[in-house]
ROBA-957624 format. One record per atom (N, C-alpha, C): residue number from 1; atom name; y, z, x. Coordinates in steps of 0.05 Angstrom, whole numbers, plus 32768, in hexadecimal, padded with zeros to 4 digits. Layout:
# ROBA-957624
R   num   atome     yy     zz     xx
R   NUM      CA      Y      Z      X
...
# end
This chain:
# ROBA-957624
R   num   atome     yy     zz     xx
R     1       N   7FEA   7FFD   8016
R     1      CA   8001   7FFF   7FFD
R     1       C   8023   7FFF   800D
R     2       N   802D   7FF0   8008
R     2      CA   8044   7FF3   8016
R     2       C   805F   7FF4   8001
R     3       N   8074   800A   8016
R     3      CA   8088   8013   7FFD
R     3       C   80A1   8002   800D
R     4       N   80AA   7FF7   8004
R     4      CA   80C3   7FE8   8010
R     4       C   80DE   7FF4   8005
R     5       N   80F0   7FF5   800E
R     5      CA   810C   8000   8010
R     5       C   8111   7FFE   7FF6
R     6       N   810A   7FEF   7FE0
R     6      CA   8114   7FF4   7FC0
R     6       C   8103   8003   7FB3
R     7       N   80EF   8008   7FBE
R     7      CA   80D8   801D   7FB2
R     7       C   80C1   800A   7FA8
R     8       N   80C6   7FEE   7FA9
R     8      CA   80AB   7FE4   7F9E
R     8       C   8094   7FEE   7FAA
R     9       N   8080   7FF0   7F9A
R     9      CA   8065   7FF1   7FA7
R     9       C   8059   7FD9   7FA6
R    10       N   8048   7FD1   7FB7
R    10      CA   803C   7FBA   7FBC
R    10       C   8022   7FBF   7FC4
R    11       N   8012   7FA7   7FBD
R    11      CA   7FF5   7FAE   7FD1
R    11       C   7FF1   7F97   7FD8
R    12       N   7FDE   7F97   7FF4
R    12      CA   7FD9   7F7B   8003
R    12       C   7FE5   7F66   8002
R    13       N   7FE7   7F5B   7FE6
R    13      CA   7FF5   7F48   7FE3
R    13       C   801C   7F3D   7FE0
R    14       N   8017   7F58   7FE0
R    14      CA   803E   7F56   7FD5
R    14       C   8047   7F50   7FBF
R    15       N   8030   7F4B   7FAD
R    15      CA   803D   7F47   7F93
R    15       C   8047   7F57   7F80
R    16       N   8055   7F54   7F70
R    16      CA   8059   7F72   7F54
R    16       C   803C   7F71   7F42
R    17       N   803A   7F8C   7F48
R    17      CA   8018   7F8C   7F32
R    17       C   8028   7F9A   7F1F
R    18       N   8037   7FA9   7F1F
R    18      CA   8042   7FBB   7F08
R    18       C   805A   7FC8   7EFE
R    19       N   8067   7FD2   7EED
R    19      CA   807F   7FDD   7EEB
R    19       C   807C   7FF6   7EDA
R    20       N   807F   800E   7EEA
R    20      CA   807C   8028   7EE8
R    20       C   8098   8036   7EE9
R    21       N   8099   803B   7ECC
R    21      CA   80B7   804F   7ED1
R    21       C   80B6   8067   7ED7
R    22       N   80C5   8078   7EE8
R    22      CA   80C6   808E   7EE8
R    22       C   80D4   80A6   7ED6
R    23       N   80CC   80B7   7ED5
R    23      CA   80D8   80D1   7EC6
R    23       C   80D8   80C0   7EA6
R    24       N   80F9   80BF   7E9C
R    24      CA   80FC   80BD   7E8A
R    24       C   8104   80A2   7E80
R    25       N   80FE   808A   7E90
R    25      CA   8105   8074   7E95
R    25       C   80F6   8065   7E7C
R    26       N   8102   804D   7E79
R    26      CA   80F9   8043   7E62
R    26       C   80EC   802C   7E67
R    27       N   80D1   8022   7E66
R    27      CA   80CB   800D   7E77
R    27       C   80CD   7FF1   7E72
R    28       N   80DD   7FF0   7E59
R    28      CA   80E9   7FCF   7E53
R    28       C   8104   7FD5   7E60
R    29       N   8116   7FE2   7E67
R    29      CA   812A   7FE0   7E78
R    29       C   811E   7FE0   7E99
R    30       N   8113   7FF0   7EA2
R    30      CA   8105   7FE4   7EBC
R    30       C   80FE   7FCA   7EBE
R    31       N   80EE   7FB7   7EAA
R    31      CA   80E3   7F9E   7EB2
R    31       C   80FD   7F8A   7EA0
R    32       N   8110   7F94   7E9A
R    32      CA   812B   7F8A   7E9B
R    32       C   8139   7F84   7EB4
R    33       N   813D   7F9B   7EBC
R    33      CA   814D   7FA7   7ED7
R    33       C   8142   7F8F   7EF3
R    34       N   8127   7F98   7EED
R    34      CA   8117   7F88   7F02
R    34       C   811A   7F66   7F01
R    35       N   8119   7F58   7EE6
R    35      CA   8114   7F3D   7EE6
R    35       C   8133   7F35   7EEC
R    36       N   8148   7F43   7EE5
R    36      CA   8166   7F3C   7EEC
R    36       C   8168   7F38   7F0E
R    37       N   815C   7F4F   7F16
R    37      CA   8163   7F4F   7F33
R    37       C   8157   7F40   7F44
R    38       N   813E   7F30   7F3D
R    38      CA   812D   7F21   7F47
R    38       C   812F   7F05   7F3D
R    39       N   8145   7EFC   7F2B
R    39      CA   8144   7EDF   7F25
R    39       C   8153   7ECD   7F38
R    40       N   815C   7ED5   7F51
R    40      CA   8167   7ECF   7F5F
R    40       C   815D   7ED4   7F83
R    41       N   8148   7EDE   7F76
R    41      CA   8130   7EE1   7F95
R    41       C   8120   7ED4   7F9F
R    42       N   8120   7ECB   7FAD
R    42      CA   8112   7EAF   7FB3
R    42       C   80F8   7EB8   7FC7
R    43       N   80F9   7ED3   7FC8
R    43      CA   80D3   7EDB   7FDD
R    43       C   80CB   7EE0   7FCB
R    44       N   80B7   7EE4   7FD6
R    44      CA   809A   7EE8   7FBE
R    44       C   8091   7EF7   7FAF
R    45       N   80A7   7F0E   7FBC
R    45      CA   80A4   7F2C   7FAF
R    45       C   80B8   7F2A   7F98
R    46       N   80D0   7F1B   7F99
R    46      CA   80E5   7F12   7F7D
R    46       C   80DB   7F02   7F6C
R    47       N   80C3   7EED   7F75
R    47      CA   80B6   7EDA   7F61
R    47       C   80A8   7EEF   7F53
R    48       N   8096   7EF4   7F64
R    48      CA   807D   7F05   7F5B
R    48       C   8084   7F24   7F40
R    49       N   80A3   7F24   7F41
R    49      CA   80A7   7F36   7F33
R    49       C   80B6   7F2E   7F1A
R    50       N   80C4   7F19   7F24
R    50      CA   80C2   7F01   7F0E
R    50       C   80AD   7EFC   7EF7
R    51       N   809D   7EF5   7F03
R    51      CA   8089   7EEA   7EF2
R    51       C   8079   7EF9   7EE5
R    52       N   8073   7F1B   7EF9
R    52      CA   806B   7F2A   7EE5
R    52       C   8083   7F30   7ECB
R    53       N   8098   7F38   7ED7
R    53      CA   80A8   7F43   7EC4
R    53       C   80A7   7F28   7EA0
R    54       N   809D   7F11   7EA9
R    54      CA   80A4   7EFE   7E9C
R    54       C   807D   7F01   7E83
R    55       N   8070   7F0A   7E96
R    55      CA   8050   7F0F   7E8D
R    55       C   8054   7F22   7E76
R    56       N   8062   7F42   7E87
R    56      CA   8058   7F58   7E70
R    56       C   8070   7F59   7E5B
R    57       N   8080   7F49   7E67
R    57      CA   8090   7F50   7E52
R    57       C   809F   7F37   7E40
R    58       N   808D   7F2E   7E36
R    58      CA   808F   7F1C   7E20
R    58       C   80A7   7F25   7E0A
R    59       N   80AF   7F43   7E12
R    59      CA   80BB   7F50   7DFF
R    59       C   80DD   7F42   7DFD
R    60       N   80E6   7F43   7DE6
R    60      CA   8100   7F3B   7DE5
R    60       C   8117   7F41   7DF6
R    61       N   8115   7F58   7DFC
R    61      CA   812C   7F5B   7E11
R    61       C   8128   7F4E   7E25
R    62       N   811A   7F4A   7E33
R    62      CA   8113   7F47   7E52
R    62       C   8113   7F25   7E4B
R    63       N   8109   7F1C   7E38
R    63      CA   8107   7EFF   7E32
R    63       C   8126   7EF7   7E2C
R    64       N   813A   7F08   7E27
R    64      CA   8150   7EFE   7E1A
R    64       C   8166   7EFD   7E34
R    65       N   815F   7F11   7E41
R    65      CA   816A   7F18   7E59
R    65       C   8167   7EFD   7E6A
R    66       N   814A   7EF8   7E79
R    66      CA   8140   7EE1   7E83
R    66       C   8150   7EC2   7E79
R    67       N   814D   7EC8   7E60
R    67      CA   8153   7EAB   7E56
R    67       C   8176   7EA9   7E58
R    68       N   817C   7EBE   7E4E
R    68      CA   819D   7EBE   7E56
R    68       C   81AB   7EB9   7E76
R    69       N   819A   7EC9   7E91
R    69      CA   81A4   7EC2   7EA2
R    69       C   8198   7EA8   7EB4
R    70       N   8186   7EA0   7EA4
R    70      CA   817C   7E81   7EAE
R    70       C   818D   7E63   7E9F
R    71       N   819E   7E79   7E8D
R    71      CA   81AD   7E5E   7E80
R    71       C   819A   7E4B   7E68
R    72       N   8184   7E5C   7E60
R    72      CA   8177   7E4D   7E51
R    72       C   8183   7E4F   7E30
R    73       N   8181   7E3E   7E21
R    73      CA   818A   7E43   7E01
R    73       C   8178   7E57   7DF1
R    74       N   8165   7E52   7DF0
R    74      CA   814C   7E63   7DE4
R    74       C   8136   7E6A   7DEC
R    75       N   8124   7E77   7DE2
R    75      CA   810B   7E85   7DF0
R    75       C   8108   7E92   7DD5
R    76       N   80DE   7E98   7DE5
R    76      CA   80C9   7E9E   7DCE
R    76       C   80C5   7EBA   7DD6
R    77       N   80BE   7ECB   7DC7
R    77      CA   80BB   7EE8   7DD3
R    77       C   80A4   7EF3   7DC1
R    78       N   8096   7F01   7DCE
R    78      CA   807D   7F0B   7DBF
R    78       C   806F   7EFF   7DAB
R    79       N   8062   7EED   7DB6
R    79      CA   804F   7EDB   7DA9
R    79       C   803F   7ECF   7DBB
R    80       N   8026   7EC8   7DAD
R    80      CA   8014   7EBF   7DC1
R    80       C   8011   7E9C   7DCB
R    81       N   8000   7EA4   7DE1
R    81      CA   800C   7E83   7DE7
R    81       C   8006   7E68   7DDD
R    82       N   7FF7   7E6E   7DC0
R    82      CA   7FF2   7E5B   7DB7
R    82       C   8001   7E50   7DA1
R    83       N   800F   7E6C   7D9E
R    83      CA   802B   7E60   7D8A
R    83       C   8041   7E5A   7D98
R    84       N   8041   7E62   7DB7
R    84      CA   805B   7E4C   7DC6
R    84       C   8051   7E32   7DC8
R    85       N   8034   7E30   7DC4
R    85      CA   802F   7E0A   7DC8
R    85       C   8031   7E02   7DB5
R    86       N   8032   7E0F   7D92
R    86      CA   803B   7E02   7D7F
R    86       C   8053   7DFA   7D81
R    87       N   8067   7E11   7D84
R    87      CA   8084   7E07   7D8B
R    87       C   808A   7DF5   7DA1
R    88       N   807A   7DEE   7DB5
R    88      CA   807D   7DE1   7DC4
R    88       C   807C   7DC0   7DAF
R    89       N   8069   7DBD   7DA5
R    89      CA   805F   7DAB   7D8F
R    89       C   8073   7DA0   7D81
R    90       N   807C   7DBA   7D77
R    90      CA   8093   7DAF   7D62
R    90       C   80A9   7DA7   7D6C
R    91       N   80AF   7DAC   7D80
R    91      CA   80C9   7D9E   7D91
R    91       C   80C0   7D89   7D99
R    92       N   80AE   7D88   7DA4
R    92      CA   80A7   7D63   7DA4
R    92       C   80AB   7D53   7D97
R    93       N   80A2   7D5D   7D7B
R    93      CA   80A3   7D50   7D67
R    93       C   80BA   7D42   7D62
R    94       N   80D6   7D59   7D62
R    94      CA   80E8   7D59   7D58
R    94       C   80F3   7D48   7D71
R    95       N   80EF   7D44   7D82
R    95      CA   80FA   7D36   7D95
R    95       C   80FA   7D1C   7D98
R    96       N   80E0   7D12   7D88
R    96      CA   80DB   7CF9   7D81
R    96       C   80EE   7CE1   7D70
# end
């Protein structure tokens, strides 16, 4: 295990593995902050933190934050992958 100056705990491969809030912290707030600070981090650690935030949190707050920071007009949160595929298919039909 490696503990770097930001307090990120990494295992062998240096990829983010989990978000663990301390004391009375809110996990969604932690995920949102981690995602925001990693948006422009091109390091392996930064990319893995952002990817983990996207996976964990298909939660609306994180999705909205990432979409806003990335300049994306819309986003989908809290839905299954097959639901997202349906949305993509519907958008393709509209574009034709």
